[in-house]
C-alpha positions in Angstrom: 2.9 -10.8 -2.0 6.5 -9.9 -3.8 9.0 -11.3 -5.9 11.5 -12.2 -2.8 8.7 -13.3 -1.2 7.2 -16.0 -3.6 11.1 -17.1 -4.0 11.1 -18.2 -0.6 8.5 -20.1 -0.6 8.8 -22.3 -3.3 12.3 -23.4 -2.8 10.9 -24.2 0.7 8.2 -26.0 -0.4 10.4 -27.4 -3.1 13.7 -28.5 -0.8 11.9 -31.6 0.4 11.3 -32.8 -3.0 14.0 -35.0 -4.3 13.9 -36.3 -8.0 13.2 -40.5 -8.2 16.4 -40.5 -11.1 19.5 -39.0 -8.7 20.7 -40.9 -5.6 20.3 -39.8 -1.9 22.8 -37.7 -1.4 25.4 -38.6 1.9 27.3 -35.8 4.4 28.2 -34.9 7.4 24.9 -34.5 9.6 22.9 -31.7 7.7 25.7 -30.7 5.5 27.0 -32.1 2.4 31.1 -32.6 1.8 31.2 -29.3 0.0 30.1 -27.1 2.9 32.2 -29.5 5.4 35.0 -28.4 2.7 34.2 -25.0 2.5 33.6 -24.1 6.1 36.8 -25.8 7.2 39.1 -23.6 4.4 37.0 -20.4 5.9 37.9 -21.6 9.8 41.4 -21.5 7.8 42.0 -18.1 6.7 39.0 -16.1 9.9 42.6 -18.0 11.9 44.9 -17.0 10.1 43.8 -13.4 9.6 44.5 -12.8 12.7 48.5 -12.7 12.9 50.3 -10.0 10.4 50.2 -9.3 7.8 53.2 -6.9 7.7 56.8 -7.5 8.9 57.5 -4.3 9.9 54.8 -3.5 12.3 51.9 -5.9 14.0 49.1 -5.1 11.6 46.4 -7.8 10.5 43.7 -6.9 7.9 41.7 -6.7 11.2 43.9 -3.1 12.0 44.0 -2.5 8.7 41.6 0.3 7.8 38.7 -1.9 5.5 40.8 -4.3 4.1 38.7 -6.7 6.4 35.1 -6.9 5.0 36.4 -8.2 0.9 39.4 -10.4 2.5 37.3 -12.1 5.3 34.3 -10.3 6.2 32.1 -11.5 3.7 33.6 -14.8 3.2 32.5 -15.2 6.6 29.1 -14.0 5.8 29.2 -16.1 2.5 30.0 -18.9 4.6 27.4 -18.2 7.5 24.2 -18.4 4.4 25.5 -21.8 3.9 25.1 -22.5 7.3 21.5 -20.8 8.1 20.1 -22.3 4.9 20.5 -25.5 6.4 19.7 -25.4 10.5 16.7 -23.0 9.5 14.8 -23.8 6.5 12.8 -20.5 6.8 16.1 -18.6 7.0 17.5 -16.1 4.4 17.2 -17.4 0.5 19.5 -15.1 -1.3 21.4 -12.3 -1.7 19.7 -9.1 -4.0 19.4 -11.2 -6.6 21.7 -14.2 -5.5 21.8 -17.4 -4.7 23.0 -18.8 -1.2 25.6 -19.4 -4.1 26.6 -17.2 -6.0 26.9 -14.9 -3.3 29.9 -17.1 -1.5 31.4 -17.5 -5.6 31.5 -13.9 -5.8 32.6 -13.7 -2.1 35.7 -15.7 -2.4 36.8 -14.9 -5.8 36.8 -11.3 -5.2 38.4 -11.9 -1.7 41.6 -14.6 -3.5 41.8 -12.0 -5.8 42.7 -8.6 -3.3 45.2 -11.0 -1.5 46.9 -11.9 -5.3 47.0 -7.6 -4.9 49.0 -7.9 -1.7 51.5 -10.8 -3.7 51.9 -8.7 -6.2 52.7 -5.3 -4.6 55.1 -7.7 -2.1 57.4 -8.6 -4.7 57.1 -5.3 -6.8 58.6 -3.7 -4.3 61.3 -7.2 -3.8 61.9 -6.3 -7.7 62.5 -2.7 -7.1 65.6 -3.4 -4.2 62.9 -3.4 -1.5 63.2 -5.4 2.0 59.8 -7.6 1.8 57.2 -6.3 3.9 55.5 -8.8 4.2 54.3 -12.1 6.0 53.4 -15.5 5.5 49.9 -14.0 6.0 48.8 -13.3 2.4 50.4 -16.4 0.7 47.9 -18.5 3.4 45.3 -16.7 3.0 45.6 -15.9 -0.9 45.2 -20.0 -1.3 42.9 -20.1 1.1 40.2 -17.8 -0.5 42.0 -20.4 -4.3 40.6 -22.9 -2.8 37.2 -21.6 -2.0 36.4 -20.2 -5.5 36.9 -24.6 -6.4 34.4 -25.0 -4.7 31.4 -22.1 -5.2 33.0 -21.5 -8.7 34.3 -24.9 -10.1 32.2 -27.3 -7.5 29.6 -28.0 -9.4 31.9 -29.4 -12.7 34.0 -31.3 -9.8 33.3 -34.6 -8.7 32.2 -35.6 -5.8 31.1 -31.8 -4.7 29.5 -31.7 -8.0 26.7 -34.3 -6.3 25.2 -30.6 -4.3 24.3 -29.4 -7.3 22.3 -32.4 -9.1 19.1 -32.4 -8.8 18.4 -29.8 -7.4 14.3 -28.3 -7.9 13.6 -25.8 -10.2 11.9 -22.1 -9.3 11.1 -19.4 -11.5 14.0 -16.5 -11.1 14.6 -13.7 -9.9 12.8 -10.6 -11.1 16.9 -9.0 -10.8 17.8 -12.8 -12.9 15.1 -13.2 -15.6 16.2 -12.0 -19.1 15.7 -8.7 -19.9 13.0 -7.0 -21.7 13.8 -5.9 -25.7 14.4 -2.1 -26.5 11.7 -1.1 -28.7 12.9 2.1 -30.7 11.1 5.3 -30.4 8.6 6.1 -32.7 9.4 9.1 -34.6 6.8 12.0 -34.1 4.3 12.6 -36.9 5.2 15.3 -38.8 2.8 18.3 -38.5 0.4 19.2 -41.1 1.3 22.6 -43.4 -1.3 25.1 -43.1 -4.2 25.9 -45.0 -4.4 29.0 -47.5 -6.9 31.0 -46.1 -10.0 31.2 -48.7 -11.6 33.6 -50.0 -14.4 34.2 -46.8 -12.1 34.4 -44.4 -10.2 36.8 -46.0 -12.8 39.3 -46.5 -14.0 38.8 -42.5 -10.2 39.9 -41.4 -10.4 43.0 -43.9 -13.4 43.8 -42.1 -12.6 43.8 -39.1 -9.5 45.3 -39.6 -8.7 49.1 -39.7 -8.6 51.5 -42.1 -5.7 53.6 -42.5 -7.2 56.6 -41.5 -8.7 55.2 -38.5 -5.1 54.0 -38.5 -3.9 57.2 -37.8 -6.3 58.5 -35.6 -5.1 55.6 -33.3 -2.1 56.6 -33.5 -2.8 60.4 -32.8 -5.0 58.9 -29.6 -2.0 57.2 -28.3 0.9 60.1 -28.5 -1.9 62.6 -26.9 -2.8 59.9 -24.2 0.6 59.3 -23.6 1.3 62.9 -23.5 3.6 63.6 -20.0 1.1 65.6 -17.4 4.6 67.8 -17.0 4.1 69.7 -20.6 0.8 70.2 -19.8 -0.1 73.5 -18.0 -2.8 71.8 -16.1 -4.0 68.2 -14.9 -7.7 68.4 -16.7 -8.0 67.1 -20.1 -6.5 69.1 -22.8 -9.3 70.1 -24.9 -10.4 72.5 -26.9 -13.7 74.3 -27.6 -13.4 72.8 -31.5 -13.2 69.5 -29.5 -15.7 70.3 -26.7 -18.6 71.2 -28.9 -19.0 67.5 -29.3 -19.9 67.6 -33.1 -20.3 64.5 -35.0 -17.5 62.6 -37.1 -14.9 65.1 -34.7 -11.5 62.6 -34.5 -11.0 63.8 -31.0 -10.0 60.4 -29.3 -11.6 59.9 -25.5 -12.1 57.4 -22.9 -15.3 55.8 -22.3 -17.1 54.2 -19.6 -20.4 51.8 -20.5 -22.9 51.3 -17.9 -23.2 47.7 -19.1 -21.9 45.6 -20.2 -22.2 46.8 -24.2 -21.3 45.1 -27.5 -18.9 46.9 -29.9 -19.9 45.6 -33.7 -17.9 45.6 -37.2 -19.4 46.7 -40.4 -21.7 44.3 -40.8 -23.4 44.3 -37.0 -21.2 41.1 -36.4 -20.3 41.7 -32.4 -16.2 41.5 -31.3 -15.7 42.7 -28.1 -17.6 44.2 -25.2 -16.9 47.3 -23.3 -18.5 47.6 -20.0 -18.4 49.3 -16.6 -15.2 47.8 -15.6 -12.6 49.1 -17.6 -12.3 52.5 -19.9 -12.6 52.2 -23.4 -10.8 54.4 -26.0 -13.5 55.7 -28.7 -11.4 57.6 -31.3 -13.7 59.2 -33.7 -17.1 60.2 -31.9 -19.8 59.9 -34.3 -22.8 61.3 -32.7 -24.8 57.8 -32.3 -22.2 55.7 -32.6 -19.1 55.5 -30.7 -15.6 54.2 -33.5 -13.8 52.2 -30.1 -9.9 50.5 -30.4 -10.1 47.3 -28.2 -6.5 46.9 -26.3 -5.4 44.0 -28.9 -5.7 46.8 -31.7 -9.3 45.6 -32.7 -11.6 48.6 -33.9 -15.2 48.3 -34.3 -18.6 50.5 -34.3 -20.9 51.2 -30.0 -23.8 52.1 -31.5 -25.3 52.3 -27.9 -23.6 55.7 -26.6 -26.4 56.6 -24.5 -25.2 56.9 -20.6 -21.6 56.2 -21.8 -19.9 58.6 -19.3 -16.6 60.6 -21.1 -13.3 60.6 -19.1 
């Protein structure tokens, strides 16, 4: 059940409850004296709103664009809701987070300010030497709206209208009208711990995997040869010399190799560091006969001891 429906049910249940310490409230039919007075003020303002507000031509608030919405339209809606509250127990009980009486207070206050603005403009024009361009309607409408303000905003402090607000049953407030929650400060992020210094074992392990200076020079030479433009060659055959094709152990001529299945490439102590397989060519930077020195694409260098069946590219 939503908060609005819960509030409506509680208000409907409590509407028939009276407090024994409060005397009975009498009115005119189902309406209180304040509600009847407010309805009379609105009725006069509604009738006056059809008269012209300008002396130059006929122009009422209903023909002045959107001026009618706040000058007479919203007060009309407020009086209609006050009457509906009495005539229909299951009718509308609030407008947003505002109760019906709160909405009526806002409606008549805003309307009075707009009529005062029209009076201010008219008087300013006369002070500047201009004609009186507006009629009596703005004055009458202003004072009627001020009377509506007294019957809504100040009614709880004016007898006998204050009887309309005494002894009302208490109900939970709408969630938008309840006290606000406390705002908590955002937690500050915890400082990141400083990186721990590398131990001697980690340094030795990195040194075992890192390529030696001689191997690094061979890698650079292999890169230069592998990226040699095709137009710089006489043919599209791999550049090989008679000495390189002899496949002697220990030669440093780099070439591509393709293993028939996944095989481990290990470091100097025999720990696998990566794998080569039939899905991608591997760069061999040194052929030692029964062992290939293989360079991974991320720069790691290791040893492939199982070279049987490897295809050379």
